[in-house]
N, C-alpha and C positions, 0 to 999 in steps of 0.2 A: 440357329446353329452351335453348338459347342465350341469353346475352344481352349486351349492347355492353358494360356496362360490367365490370369484373372489382375482385373483392374484394381486398385486398391480406389475405394470409394470417394468421391467428391465430400460428403461429410466428413469421413474419416480425415482425410485431408485437412481439411479446415479446421476440424477441433483440434487435430496435432499441433497446425500452424497459430492455434492462439495458447499454446503453450506454455507461454513465455522464455522460451528456450533461450538461452544467454551465450553467447560465443566466448572462448576464452580470450582472455583480455590482452589486447595486442601490446607489441614493444612500442615506443613511440613512434609517432607518424612519421613518414618520410616527407614532410611538406618540402624540406631544404634539399632534395635528393634532385639532380639536374633535368628528370624528364616531367618534373611536376611545375616549372616555369610556364611564365605564357609564350603562346608561338611569338616569335619575331618576323613581321610581315613590314616589307620594304615599299613603302607608296612610290609611286613615280607616274609623272603627267606626261604625255606625249602629243607633240603637235609639229606640225608641218612649219617651214621658216616663210613662207607666203602663203595664209590660210586663203583659202575659198570657200569652203562648206566647214561649217555650217552659214559663214559669211564672211568677207574678206576683213570687215570690221571687228571681228569676235574679242572679246575682253576676256585674255587666257587667265589673268589675275585674278579677276571675278570670278568666273568658272573655279579655278581652283579652291579658290577661300569658301564656295560653296558646299564642296565636295568635301575640304576639311571641316567644316561645322557638322556635318553628316558623320564622317567618320569620327569626331568626336562623340556623338551621341550612341554610336555602335560601340565603341568601345567603354561608355560609361553603364550600356546593357551587359554587356560579358566582362565583369571586374575581376581582374586577374587572369584572363582567357588569352589575351592577345595585348602586345606591344607593337606598335608600329614606329618604323624608321623610314629616314629619307624624308622622301618629299619632294626632290628634284624635278623640274621639268626639262625632258629631253626632247631637242628639235632634230626634226629628221636632216641627215645630211652631216649631225655630227659626228665626232670622233667621243662614243663613250666606253673606251677599252677601261678606262679608271674606274667608271660606274660599275662594270661588269666584276670588276676583280672584287671591288666591295661586296658588290650584291652575295657573293657565294657565301656569306657569313649570315645572311637570312633564312628564315625556313622556308618562306616563301615570296612571292612579290605580288601585289594587287596593282594594276596598271589602269590608267585612265587615258582613253583618247580623246581628244580637245578637238581635235580637227580631222579631217581627211587625208589620204595621201601620205599615210604612214607605215607601209608594208616593210619597206628597208630597215626602218629602225625600231619596228616591232621584233623583228625576226633577230636582230642583234640583242635584245631584250631577254628573249627566250635564249637564246645562246648561252647565257650566264648558267643555265643547268638547271634554275632554281623551281619549282614548280609555280605558274604563272597565270592568275586569275585576272582577265581583262572585264572590268566592269562600262560599258555601253551605255552612256545616256543618249536618250531621245535626240535626234540632229546631231550629234556630236561627231558622227564619222563612219567611216563603213568597214571599220577593222572587223568588226564581227565574223565578215564574210571569209576571210582567212582562217577561222578554224575549224570547217571541216577539213582543209588541207592539213592542218596540225594534227588533228585527232589522226586522220590515216597513217600518218607519218610517226603516229606514237610519240608525239612530242608530250611535253607535261605542262597543258595549257588549258584553260578551260573558261568560257566565257557569260557571262551574265548580258544582256540587253533588256533594260528596263528603266522605266522611270521612277520605282522603289527602292530606296537605300536597304529596306527590309529586306530585299532578297539575295541582300550580303549575309544575313544573320546565319543560316544554315551553311554556312563555308568558315565561322569561326571555328566551329566542331573539328571540320576537316582541315583548319590551320594547326589546329591544337595536337591534332592526330600525326599529322608530319614531324610536327616538334616532338611529340612522343616518341616516335619511331627512331628519331637521329638520335636521341638523348638516352635512350634504352640500354641495358647491357644485360645480354643473355649468356647465362652459363649451361655448358653442356657437358654433362658426365658421362664419360662411357669409356669402354675399352682403349689403350691406347692405341691399340691391332685396329681399332674400327676406325674408316675414314672420317674425317674431321669435314664438318660444312659450314657454310655461313657467308663466304665471301661475297655470293653475290647479293644478300642482303644486305652487309655491310656495304657494299659498293651501290646499292640502289635507294638507299632509306639513312646508311651514317648508322646502323645499331652494330654496338662493340657485340663482338662473339668471342667468349673465351672459352678454354677448356681446363676446369678446376678438376682435381683426379678424385678418385673414392677416398684416399687417403685423406685429403683435406676435408671431406666430409664425415670420416671417421674420429677426426681430428675436433671437428665443431660439435660433435657427438660426448664425444668424452670432455669436452669444456663447458659443455651444459649442464647446471645443476642438479643432479638427482632428485633432491627433496624436491625441487621447483617441478621438475617433470613429474613427480608423483601427483603433487598436489593440481597440477595442470589435469592428467589425468583422471582425476576423482570430479573435475569440475567438467570435463567432456563426457563423460559416463554420466554423472547425474543429469545431464543435458537432453542426454539420449533417450529416446523413448524404450529402449533394452536392449542389452548385451548377450549375444549369440555365443558365437565362438571365441572369440581372443580372451586370455586368461589378462589379470591385472598387472602382471609383470609385460605382457607385450601393449599392453596399450600405453604403459609407463615409458616404455622404450619408445614407440611412436611419439608420443609428446616429447621426450628428449629430442629425438631426432628433428623436431619441429623447433624446438627453441634454438637448438644448435644452427639448423641452418635459416632461421629469421637472423640472428646475431651474424653467421657469415655473407648472409645476403648484404645486410647492413653495411659490414665493415667494407665489403668488396665495390658499395656502392652498385648493385646490380638490384632489378627488378623481378627478373626473370628468372628460372631453374628448371633446365630440362634432364632427366637422368633416362639412362639405360636401366630400369627399376628389375624387369623382371629376371634378366641376367645377372644384374648387380646381387639381389637377393640371393639367387640361388646359388652362387660362387661365392658367397659370403664376403662380398666386398660392401656391401650395408649390413648397418648393424637392424635397422628395421626397414620395413616397407614403408614409403614417404606419400602413400595415399592421406592419410591424413594431413599430414604438412602442406601437402598440395592442395587440398581442401581449404584450409585455414588460410594458404597464401592467397589465394585467387578470389577467399572473401574481404579480403582486407584491401583487395586491388593490386594485390602483384601477381605472381602468374609461376605455378609449379604445375610442370606437364609430364607424364609419364613417358616410357620408351623414347627418349630422347628426339622426342618427334619436332624438328626444328620448323616444319612448314605449320604445323600445328601450334607451335607457339607462337611464332609471327603474325599468324591467324587471331590469335587471342589478343595479342598484344595492340592490333590495328582494331579490332571490332569493340573492344571493351573500353579503349581510349574513345570511339567518337559514340559509343552508346551507357557506360558505366553498367554493362551487363556481363558480365561472368561468362567464359564458355566451358559447355561441357564436350571435350573432346569424348568420339563415341564409336564403337565399333559397330555399324547399321547391319540390323537385320532386317531383310526383304520378306512383305508378305504381299505377292501382287496380287493374290485372290482378295483381299480386302483392301487394295492401293494404299497400304500403310507402309511405312518404315518404324523400326523400333530400334533407338539407341540406344546403347545399351555400354557401361563402362565402370570400373570399380574406382574409380573418381570423380568427384564432382563437389562441387562448391555447393553451399546452401543457401545464399545469396542469388541463385538464378534467376529471382525475380529483378534483380537489382541492386547494386552495392548499397545503397540508402533504405533499400524496401527490408520484408520480415525476413526472416530466415525461413527455412525450410526445416521439417523434422527429421531427423535421420536415427538408424539401428546400426549399432555397432556390429561390424561383420568382420570375419577371416578375408585373406585376398582370393577370389574364388579359384581361379587358376591351379591355385597347389593348399587351398585351406589353409594356409599359413599366416600370420601377420593379422595387420588391423588392416582393415577398410572401412566405407562407409555406404550401405545402402540408403540415400536420401530419397524423401519421399517430396519429388522434386512436383514444382506447378501442373495441375492436372488440365491445363486449358488455357488456350489462346493460340496468337501465331510465333511462329519460330523461324529465323533462319538460320541456314546450314552452309558452312563457308568452310574452304581450305585454301591457303596458297599451294600453288602447284611450283616451285621456284620463286623468283623474287618478281617474275614478270607477267605472270599468269595467275588468275584468283578465280575458283570455283565456287557458284554461289545457287543455292535454291532456298525456295521457300515452302513451308508448311504448315500445318495446325496440329498443337499438341491436343490428345482429346484423351489422356490416362497415363498414370502410372501403373508399371506392372509387376507383379508381385509373383516370380518364378523360379525356382530352383536352379534352371538351365539359364548359362548365361552370366554375363558381367552382374552386379549387384543392384547397382542403379538403371533402371530402363523407363525410358519415355516413349511412349507411344505415338506416333505422326501420321497424320492422313495426309498425302501427296496428291497433286493433280494428276500424275501418271507413274505411278511405279513403276512399270513397264520399260517407259522411255528412260528412267531413271537407270535401271539394273542395266540394260544394254549401254548406255553410254558410259557409265563408272569407271574412272580411270582414276589416275596420281595416287596410288596407294589407298589402304583400308581405310584411314581416319578420315573423319568429318568432325567439324565442331559446330555444336549446336546454341544460338544463343535465342533466349525468349526477346519476341517484338519482331516486327519486319526493320531491319538495316537497310535494304537495298537501296533505296537512294543516296543515304552518305557514303557505301559505300562505292558506288558509281561515280559520285563527286570525286571523291578520292581518287579512283581510278584513274580519272583526265588530267588530273592534275598531276598525276605521278607517271603517267603515261601505262601503267598496269592494264593488261587486257583482261577484262572479266567476262567467263563463260558462264552462261545460265545452263545447268545442268537439266534444269525442269523447264 
C-alpha cells in the first residue's frame, strides 16, 4: 500500500553519518557547576538494642566493616559519581532527631538493617524526607517486609534484598539523577502575563526555577560578538547536508543567539532554558528562533526546550541525567492503521544516539509553522528501541516504549520526524492526556525511571 510519507533510507542515513560532520566548538565545559558533582549518599546502619535475629550474639561492628569494604569497592567502580557520608549506627529506641536534621543535607540515604525489630527506627529514618534505599542482606532482618506499605503510601523508599552488592550499581545513576535535579537551574522565558510554574518541581526535587525576561535574552544576543557568530554560522552550514530556506543573515543571527544564550546560562549557573518561542518570535520579542541554540545545548548535555514547556524540560533533565541520551520533544502523530506513532518537531539534538556517540546529519531549514528563521531537519537514528516520557506535574510521570523504524521526509508537519512502531496505537490514542508534547529518548530506560520513581515517591503511569 502506498503511503504519503517517505522513509529516508538506512543506506543514506549511514552514509551521511559517516561524513565526519563536526559540531560547533563548545564553550568551556561546565565541570564545576553544581549539578555535575557527585551524589552525596548518607550511609546508616540500623540495629535493635537487644538483637535476636539473625542471632543474639551478632557482631554488629564486624557486619558494618564488611559492608564498608563493599561500599569502598562500589565507589571505586563509579569514580566521581558518588560520595558517601555518615556511617552512623542507629539503635532502635534512640533519639535520632539530630541525625534526621543533618541527613537533610544529603541527596539520598543508603540504609542497612543489621538485625530484626527495626520498624520504628526505620520510620524515623524515612521521616528525614530524603530518598532512602534499604539494602537487606540475607539473614539480616525483616525490614524489607515494610516496603510494600511504604510504596502504597508514596513514601520515598526502595529496597534491595540480595547477597550481591553489585545490585547497588544501578542505583548509583539514580542517586546521581536525584543530585542532578536537586542542583539544576531552569530559566523560563515567557510574557509576564503568563502564569509562572515550577513551585511543585522546586518543592519535590529542589530544582531552582527562575524567570528571566525577553529583554535579558536580547541583551545576551547583543553582547555576543557578531563576527564570531558569522564564523560559527559558516561552520554550521558547512557541516550541514544542505541549506534550504534560510538566508546567511538568518543563520548568523541564530548562531549569535546561541552564543549569547550559552554565555547567559553560564553566567547564571543555569543548565536549562525553556522559551515561549513561537509567540516570542511572532511578537518580535526574540531576535531569532532558538531552534539551533536548543539543538546545540542538548548536544552539549545542557537543555533547551521550546514553547516554555516545563514538564518536558524536567523530563529531559531527569532521563538525560540517568542515561546520557538527549531528549526529543515531539508533537506525536498517530497512525492507528499501521500501529505507529510519528514524533515530529522543529527542534532536535544531533546527538540523539548518546552525548558521547556519533552525531546525526542535518539539513538547515526554516521553522515549519511560519517558514521563517532557522531550524534543523535532523536525520535521526532510524532503528532501535525508544522510551517516550513526560512529567505531568511533579508527582506523576507518563511513560511508554516503542521501536524506531525510520526517519520521515515529508513537507507536512515539523521538520524532524521519527516513525515508531508501538504495541497498541489505538490504546495510546484513547488514553492520551496531560498535554500534547512527549519526549523521545533512544534506548529502553524504563527500569531506571521506575527505580527513580520508588526512591522519590513519583507515580509512574504506563501509557502502553
